[in-house]
C-alpha positions in Angstrom: -56.3 16.5 -65.2 -56.9 12.8 -65.8 -55.4 10.0 -63.6 -55.3 6.4 -62.7 -56.5 5.2 -59.6 -56.5 2.3 -57.4 -57.6 1.0 -53.8 -54.9 0.6 -50.9 -54.4 0.7 -47.2 -52.9 3.8 -45.6 -51.1 4.2 -42.3 -50.9 8.0 -41.2 -48.1 7.2 -38.7 -50.2 8.6 -35.8 -52.2 5.5 -35.0 -52.1 1.9 -35.8 -55.3 2.1 -37.4 -55.4 1.1 -41.1 -57.4 3.7 -43.5 -58.9 2.5 -46.7 -57.5 4.8 -49.2 -57.8 5.7 -53.0 -54.6 6.2 -54.9 -54.5 8.5 -57.7 -51.6 8.5 -59.9 -50.8 11.9 -61.7 -47.8 12.9 -63.9 -45.6 14.0 -60.7 -47.4 13.1 -57.9 -49.2 10.1 -56.1 -52.4 11.6 -54.6 -53.9 9.6 -51.4 -57.4 10.1 -50.3 -59.0 8.5 -47.2 -62.4 8.2 -45.9 -63.3 11.3 -43.7 -60.0 13.3 -44.8 -60.9 16.2 -46.4 -57.2 17.0 -47.1 -55.5 14.5 -49.5 -51.8 13.6 -49.0 -49.8 14.1 -52.0 -46.7 12.3 -52.4 -44.1 13.6 -55.2 -42.5 10.4 -56.9 -39.1 11.8 -56.3 -39.8 11.6 -52.6 -41.3 7.9 -52.5 -39.2 5.1 -50.6 -40.0 1.4 -51.6 -39.6 -0.2 -48.4 -40.8 -3.8 -49.6 -41.8 -4.9 -53.1 -44.7 -7.3 -53.2 -44.5 -11.0 -52.7 -47.9 -12.1 -53.8 -50.0 -12.1 -52.0 -48.4 -9.6 -49.8 -48.6 -5.9 -50.8 -45.7 -3.4 -51.5 -44.8 -1.1 -48.7 -44.0 2.6 -49.1 -43.2 5.8 -47.5 -42.0 9.3 -48.4 -39.1 11.1 -47.2 -41.5 13.8 -46.3 -43.1 11.8 -43.5 -41.2 8.5 -42.7 -43.6 7.5 -40.4 -46.7 7.0 -43.0 -47.0 3.8 -45.0 -48.9 3.0 -48.0 -49.7 -0.4 -48.7 -50.2 -1.3 -52.5 -51.7 -4.8 -53.8 -49.3 -6.8 -56.3 -52.0 -6.3 -59.2 -51.5 -2.6 -58.9 -47.8 -2.3 -58.4 -46.9 -2.5 -61.8 -49.0 0.2 -62.9 -47.4 2.3 -59.8 -43.6 1.1 -60.5 -43.2 2.2 -63.7 -43.7 5.8 -62.4 -40.9 5.7 -59.8 -37.5 6.8 -60.1 -34.5 4.6 -59.3 -33.8 6.4 -56.2 -37.3 5.2 -55.0 -35.8 1.7 -54.7 -33.2 0.4 -52.0 -29.8 -0.5 -53.4 -28.8 -4.2 -53.2 -25.3 -4.8 -51.7 -23.5 -8.0 -51.5 -21.7 -9.3 -48.4 -18.0 -10.4 -48.8 -18.7 -13.0 -46.2 -19.8 -15.4 -49.0 -20.9 -18.3 -46.2 -23.2 -15.8 -44.7 -24.6 -14.8 -48.0 -25.4 -18.1 -49.4 -27.2 -18.9 -46.0 -29.0 -15.7 -46.2 -29.9 -16.5 -49.8 -30.9 -20.1 -49.1 -33.1 -18.7 -46.3 -34.3 -16.0 -48.2 -35.9 -18.4 -51.0 -37.3 -20.6 -48.1 -38.7 -17.7 -46.5 -40.3 -16.3 -49.8 -41.7 -19.5 -50.9 -43.2 -19.8 -47.2 -44.6 -16.6 -47.5 -46.3 -17.3 -50.6 -48.1 -20.6 -50.0 -48.6 -19.9 -45.9 -49.2 -16.1 -46.0 -48.5 -13.5 -43.3 -48.8 -16.2 -40.8 -45.1 -17.1 -41.4 -44.0 -13.4 -40.3 -45.5 -14.1 -36.8 -43.8 -17.4 -36.6 -40.4 -15.8 -37.5 -40.7 -13.6 -34.6 -40.1 -16.8 -32.4 -36.6 -17.1 -34.5 -35.3 -13.7 -33.7 -32.6 -14.0 -30.8 -33.8 -12.6 -27.2 -30.7 -10.6 -27.3 -31.8 -8.8 -30.4 -35.6 -8.7 -29.0 -34.1 -6.8 -25.9 -32.2 -4.5 -28.0 -35.0 -3.5 -30.3 -37.4 -3.4 -27.2 -34.8 -1.1 -25.0 -34.3 1.3 -28.2 -38.1 1.5 -29.0 -38.8 2.5 -25.4 -36.2 4.9 -25.1 -37.1 6.7 -28.7 -41.0 6.4 -28.1 -41.2 7.8 -24.2 -40.6 11.5 -23.6 -41.9 11.9 -20.2 -40.1 11.2 -16.9 -40.0 7.8 -15.2 -41.5 7.6 -11.8 -38.9 6.0 -9.4 -40.1 6.5 -5.7 -38.4 3.6 -4.0 -41.1 2.5 -2.1 -43.5 2.4 -5.0 -40.8 0.9 -7.3 -40.6 -2.0 -4.6 -44.3 -2.6 -4.6 -44.5 -2.7 -8.3 -41.3 -5.3 -8.7 -43.5 -7.7 -5.9 -46.4 -7.4 -8.1 -44.5 -8.4 -11.1 -42.4 -11.1 -9.2 -45.9 -12.6 -8.2 -47.1 -12.6 -11.6 -43.9 -14.2 -13.0 -44.3 -17.3 -10.8 -47.0 -18.5 -13.1 -45.1 -18.2 -16.5 -43.5 -21.1 -18.4 -40.4 -19.3 -19.5 -38.1 -16.9 -17.4 -38.7 -13.5 -19.2 -36.5 -10.6 -17.8 -38.9 -7.9 -17.3 -38.3 -4.3 -17.1 -41.3 -2.5 -16.2 -41.4 1.1 -15.7 -44.3 3.6 -14.6 -44.6 6.8 -16.9 -45.6 10.0 -15.5 -48.7 10.7 -17.8 -52.0 11.2 -15.7 -54.1 11.4 -18.9 -52.8 8.4 -20.4 -55.0 5.3 -19.5 -52.7 2.8 -20.8 -50.1 0.2 -20.8 -47.9 -1.1 -23.6 -45.6 -4.2 -24.1 -42.3 -3.9 -26.4 -40.2 -6.7 -27.5 -37.7 -8.3 -25.1 -39.8 -7.8 -21.8 -39.9 -4.1 -21.9 -43.3 -2.6 -20.3 -44.5 0.7 -19.5 -47.7 1.7 -17.3 -48.8 5.2 -17.5 -49.6 6.9 -14.5 -53.0 7.3 -15.5 -54.0 3.8 -14.9 -52.8 4.3 -11.2 -54.8 7.4 -10.8 -57.9 5.6 -12.1 -57.7 2.4 -10.5 -59.5 1.7 -7.2 -57.7 -1.3 -6.4 -54.4 -2.8 -6.8 -55.9 -5.9 -8.1 -57.0 -3.7 -10.9 -53.5 -2.6 -11.8 -52.2 -6.6 -11.4 -54.9 -7.4 -14.0 -53.7 -4.9 -16.4 -49.9 -5.9 -15.7 -50.9 -9.8 -16.0 -52.4 -9.1 -19.4 -49.3 -7.0 -20.8 -47.1 -9.7 -19.5 -49.1 -12.2 -21.2 -48.4 -10.6 -24.6 -44.6 -10.7 -23.9 -44.7 -14.4 -22.8 -46.7 -15.1 -25.9 -44.2 -13.0 -27.9 -47.0 -10.8 -29.3 -45.1 -7.6 -29.8 -42.4 -9.1 -32.0 -45.3 -11.2 -34.1 -46.6 -7.8 -34.5 -43.4 -6.2 -35.6 -43.0 -9.2 -38.2 -46.1 -8.6 -39.5 -45.4 -4.8 -40.2 -41.5 -5.5 -41.1 -41.6 -7.5 -44.0 -39.5 -10.1 -45.5 -36.1 -8.2 -45.8 -35.6 -6.8 -42.5 -37.2 -10.0 -40.8 -34.2 -12.1 -42.4 -31.6 -9.3 -41.6 -32.6 -9.4 -38.0 -32.3 -13.1 -38.1 -28.8 -12.5 -38.7 -28.0 -9.9 -36.6 -27.9 -7.0 -38.9 -27.4 -3.7 -36.9 -29.1 -1.7 -39.5 -32.1 -3.8 -39.5 -32.5 -3.9 -35.9 -32.1 -0.1 -35.7 -35.0 -0.2 -38.2 -37.0 -2.5 -36.5 -36.4 -0.5 -33.1 -37.2 2.8 -35.2 -41.0 1.4 -36.1 -41.7 -0.3 -33.0 -40.7 3.1 -31.2 -44.1 4.1 -32.8 -45.7 2.1 -29.9 -49.0 2.5 -31.1 -47.8 0.6 -34.5 -47.3 -2.6 -32.1 -51.1 -3.3 -32.4 -52.2 -7.0 -31.8 -54.8 -9.2 -33.7 -58.2 -10.0 -32.0 -56.8 -13.5 -31.5 -54.0 -12.0 -30.0 -56.0 -9.7 -27.5 -58.2 -12.7 -26.7 -55.2 -15.0 -25.8 -53.7 -12.2 -23.6 -56.8 -11.8 -21.7 -56.9 -15.6 -21.2 -53.5 -16.1 -20.1 -53.4 -13.1 -18.2 -56.4 -14.6 -16.1 -54.1 -17.5 -15.5 -51.4 -15.7 -14.4 -53.6 -13.9 -11.8 -55.0 -17.3 -10.7 -51.5 -19.0 -10.3 -50.5 -16.0 -8.3 -53.8 -16.3 -6.1 -54.7 -12.7 -7.0 -58.2 -12.2 -7.8 -59.0 -12.2 -11.6 -61.7 -9.8 -11.5 -59.4 -7.0 -11.5 -58.8 -7.2 -15.1 -62.6 -7.1 -16.1 -63.1 -4.2 -13.5 -60.6 -2.2 -15.2 -62.2 -2.8 -18.8 -65.3 -2.0 -17.2 -63.8 1.6 -16.9 -62.8 1.3 -20.4 -66.5 0.6 -21.5 -67.6 3.6 -19.2 -65.1 5.9 -21.4 -66.4 4.5 -24.5 -69.8 5.3 -23.5 -69.1 9.0 -22.2 -66.9 9.7 -25.5 -67.5 7.3 -28.3 -65.1 7.3 -31.2 -67.8 9.5 -33.7 -64.6 12.1 -34.2 -62.2 9.1 -34.8 -60.1 9.1 -31.7 -60.7 8.5 -28.0 -60.4 11.4 -25.4 -58.3 9.5 -23.0 -56.9 6.3 -24.8 -54.4 5.8 -27.6 -55.9 4.3 -31.1 -54.3 1.3 -29.3 -58.1 0.4 -27.9 -59.7 1.0 -30.9 -57.7 -1.8 -33.0 -58.5 -4.2 -30.4 -61.6 -6.6 -29.7 -64.8 -4.7 -28.5 -64.7 -4.1 -24.8 -68.0 -5.4 -24.1 -67.0 -8.6 -25.7 -63.8 -8.9 -23.6 -65.6 -7.9 -20.3 -68.2 -10.8 -21.1 -65.6 -13.6 -21.9 -63.6 -12.3 -18.9 -66.5 -12.5 -16.4 -66.9 -16.3 -17.8 -63.5 -17.2 -17.0 -63.6 -16.0 -13.5 -64.4 -18.8 -11.1 -66.1 -16.7 -8.4 -65.4 -19.3 -5.5 -61.8 -19.0 -4.8 -60.6 -16.6 -1.7 -57.8 -14.7 -3.2 -55.1 -13.0 -1.1 -54.2 -9.1 -1.7 -51.7 -8.5 -4.2 -50.4 -5.7 -1.9 -51.4 -4.8 1.4 -52.6 -1.2 1.9 -49.5 0.6 2.5 -47.7 -1.0 -0.3 -50.8 -0.1 -2.5 -50.5 3.6 -1.7 -46.9 3.6 -2.4 -47.5 2.4 -5.7 -50.0 5.0 -6.4 -47.7 7.6 -5.2 -44.8 6.3 -7.2 -44.5 9.6 -9.3 -43.6 11.5 -6.2 -40.1 11.1 -7.4 -39.3 11.3 -11.2 -36.1 11.2 -13.3 -35.6 11.3 -17.3 -36.5 8.0 -18.7 -33.0 7.7 -20.5 
C-alpha cells in the first residue's frame, strides 16, 4: 500500500520529551512512527482534531479523540497535503461574539499577535505569558494541580509550620510579592518538585526522604520559586497552547482557561528551556544568599541526581526515580559545575531550620488528607 510521508514532532502525552516522528498518510489513517517504538500509532482521519492551524513558521498542532493527551506538530510545508485528507469535523467551529466591542478588540489583537508571531517567532508566546491576569494564572494553577495530583497531601501541623517558615525566608529576596501555595505530596518514590502557574508548587515526599539536610530542601524550593518569580510555568504553557488559546485567556475566556488548566494538569508538559533552568538555578541561589541560607544545598541535591543518573542512566528511555522532567533539562553535570562556581564559599550561613523543625518537616506526612 503506497503512502505519502513526512517528518514531524510527536508528544506521547506521558512525558514532556518530543519524539522525532515519520508520518505516513494512507487512505483512511494517519500513521505515526517514532524512533525506538516498534508499534506505530494509527490515527483515523475521522478522529483527528486540529488544535491549531499553522501560522508560518509555527507548525499545526493536532490530537486524536482516542488519546487527547497526545500531540502531533506538523510543519507548514506539510500541512497542505494533510489538510485535504481531514474531514470538516476535524476543524474547530468558529463562533462570533455578540459583544462587538470585545470582538473588534479581539480581532485587532489577534492580527497584531499573529503578525508578531510571524516576525518574532515563538518568543512572542513567552512574552504573552506576562499578559495573563494574575487571577487567571492562579485559577489555571489551582485547577492544574488538583487535576494532576492523585496522592494525598501531607499536613502534619509542625511540619507544615516548618515548610511555611522556609518559604517565608526565601520570599524576602523576591522582587515581587507572590502568594505561594506550597504542598508536600505523599510519594516517597518521586524525587521531584513542580511549579505551576499562579504560585502553586508541590514537593514530593521523596525529596524529604532522600535529603540529608534542610538546606538541600531549601535549595530545591528556591529553584522552583525562582521559576515562578520569572513566570516560567506560564511561559512554558504559552509555548504549547498556541495563538488562539493565548488570546482567549487574555480576554478571560472560561473555556480557554479550562483547556489551559487541563494541559497544565499534565505536569510533565510544563518543561522549561535550558535557559530557563539555568536562570532558575542562578536566581534560586540568589534567593538563598539573601535569606542567609547556604546555597550549596542546591548543588548537593543535584549531586544526588547525578548519582541516580550514573546508577540507572536513560538507556531504556526513562529514569527509574525521576519524571522525564529531568531528561528535558540541562545536563546535571553542567548545572552542578555552574552552581559551584556561583557559590561564594566564604560566608557563614544560618540554619534555615533548627534540628527539631527539620525533623518535623521530614515527618510532615505523618498526617495526610485528600489533596482536594
